[in-house]
C-alpha positions as CSV (number, residue, x, y, z in Angstrom):
1,X,3.6,-20.5,-53.6
2,X,5.1,-20.6,-57.0
3,X,4.9,-23.2,-59.6
4,X,7.5,-24.8,-62.0
5,X,8.2,-27.6,-64.5
6,X,11.1,-29.6,-64.5
7,X,12.4,-31.5,-67.8
8,X,14.4,-34.7,-67.7
9,X,15.3,-37.2,-70.1
10,X,14.0,-40.5,-68.6
11,X,16.9,-42.2,-69.6
12,X,19.2,-40.4,-67.9
13,X,16.8,-39.2,-64.5
14,X,13.4,-40.5,-64.8
15,X,10.7,-40.4,-62.4
16,X,11.2,-43.8,-60.7
17,X,14.9,-42.3,-59.9
18,X,13.2,-39.1,-58.1
19,X,10.6,-41.3,-56.1
20,X,13.7,-43.5,-55.2
21,X,15.4,-40.8,-53.4
22,X,12.2,-40.1,-51.1
23,X,11.6,-37.1,-48.8
24,X,15.6,-36.4,-48.9
25,X,15.2,-35.2,-52.5
26,X,18.0,-34.7,-54.9
27,X,19.7,-32.1,-56.3
28,X,18.4,-30.9,-59.8
29,X,22.1,-30.4,-61.0
30,X,23.9,-30.2,-64.3
31,X,21.5,-27.2,-65.8
32,X,23.9,-25.2,-67.4
33,X,21.2,-22.5,-69.0
34,X,21.1,-19.0,-67.3
35,X,17.4,-18.2,-67.7
36,X,16.8,-21.8,-66.2
37,X,19.4,-21.3,-63.5
38,X,17.9,-17.7,-62.9
39,X,14.1,-19.6,-62.3
40,X,15.9,-21.9,-59.9
41,X,17.6,-18.8,-57.7
42,X,13.7,-17.9,-57.7
43,X,12.3,-21.0,-55.8
44,X,11.4,-21.3,-52.3
45,X,11.2,-24.4,-50.3
46,X,7.6,-25.7,-50.4
47,X,7.1,-24.3,-54.1
48,X,5.7,-27.4,-56.3
49,X,6.6,-28.5,-59.9
50,X,5.7,-30.6,-62.7
51,X,8.2,-33.4,-63.3
52,X,8.2,-33.7,-67.3
53,X,9.9,-36.5,-69.1
54,X,11.3,-35.2,-72.4
55,X,12.5,-37.3,-75.6
56,X,10.1,-39.9,-76.8
57,X,7.6,-39.7,-73.9
58,X,7.3,-35.9,-73.7
59,X,4.7,-35.8,-70.6
60,X,4.2,-34.3,-67.6
61,X,4.4,-37.8,-65.3
62,X,4.7,-36.3,-61.4
63,X,4.7,-33.3,-59.0
64,X,7.9,-32.5,-57.1
65,X,8.2,-30.3,-54.2
66,X,11.4,-27.9,-53.6
67,X,13.1,-29.0,-50.7
68,X,16.3,-27.1,-50.7
69,X,17.0,-23.5,-52.0
70,X,19.2,-22.9,-54.8
71,X,22.9,-23.8,-53.4
72,X,26.1,-24.1,-55.7
73,X,25.7,-27.0,-58.1
74,X,27.7,-30.3,-56.9
75,X,28.7,-31.1,-60.5
76,X,30.8,-28.4,-61.0
77,X,33.7,-25.8,-59.6
78,X,32.1,-23.0,-61.2
79,X,30.4,-20.9,-59.3
80,X,28.1,-19.6,-61.5
81,X,25.9,-22.6,-61.4
82,X,23.6,-23.2,-58.9
83,X,20.5,-25.4,-58.2
84,X,17.7,-26.8,-56.3
85,X,16.8,-29.7,-54.3
86,X,13.5,-31.5,-55.3
87,X,11.4,-34.4,-53.9
88,X,8.8,-36.6,-55.4
89,X,5.2,-35.8,-54.3
90,X,2.8,-37.8,-56.2
91,X,2.7,-39.2,-59.7
92,X,0.2,-38.4,-62.1
93,X,-2.8,-40.4,-62.5
94,X,-2.6,-40.2,-66.2
95,X,0.2,-38.6,-67.6
96,X,-0.4,-35.3,-69.6
97,X,1.7,-35.2,-72.9
98,X,2.7,-32.1,-74.8
99,X,0.1,-32.8,-77.5
100,X,-2.6,-32.8,-74.8
101,X,-1.2,-29.6,-73.6
102,X,-0.9,-28.0,-77.2
103,X,-4.4,-29.4,-77.7
104,X,-5.6,-27.2,-74.9
105,X,-6.2,-23.5,-76.0
106,X,-6.0,-22.4,-72.4
107,X,-2.5,-23.5,-72.6
108,X,-1.5,-21.6,-75.7
109,X,1.1,-19.1,-73.9
110,X,2.5,-21.4,-71.8
111,X,6.3,-21.8,-71.7
112,X,6.4,-25.1,-72.4
113,X,4.3,-24.6,-75.6
114,X,6.6,-21.5,-76.6
115,X,9.9,-22.4,-75.9
116,X,9.9,-26.4,-75.4
117,X,13.8,-26.6,-74.8
118,X,14.1,-24.7,-71.6
119,X,14.9,-27.5,-68.8
120,X,13.4,-25.5,-66.1
121,X,10.8,-23.1,-66.5
122,X,7.7,-21.2,-64.3
123,X,4.5,-22.3,-64.5
124,X,1.2,-20.1,-63.7
125,X,-1.4,-21.3,-61.3
126,X,-4.1,-21.3,-64.1
127,X,-1.5,-23.9,-65.9
128,X,-0.9,-25.8,-62.9
129,X,-4.9,-26.3,-62.3
130,X,-5.6,-27.2,-66.1
131,X,-2.9,-29.6,-66.3
132,X,-3.4,-31.2,-62.9
133,X,-7.1,-31.7,-64.2
134,X,-6.1,-32.9,-67.6
135,X,-3.9,-35.6,-65.4
136,X,-6.6,-36.4,-63.0
137,X,-4.2,-35.9,-60.3
138,X,-4.9,-33.7,-57.1
139,X,-2.9,-30.6,-57.3
């Protein structure tokens, strides 16, 4: 199993929107960055990810699961762009802010800290465990 992080502007698509989709999940569409797209191509059904609210909140707020592997993004006719489908698993007991993450020395090499603009990114198993612990949430 691999771990990921998905960033979204809550005013456009937030945790409540994601949970409302239930087990059917939703396409993680609209990504137009080659590196983020390539990460989605690596994802497998059952992989887990953090759902991260960007903009003002800047916090991990929930856990999602990949429920469909990479396929053409339905929001474009351009065959270069693919996406995965994700479904909500559970909310974080306590959101983990970007400041919390930056304050944790063990997370200094995390992509979110080094490249905060990348909308889809891998998370190591160690990073996963630390962030879940910070959020008092079952990994």
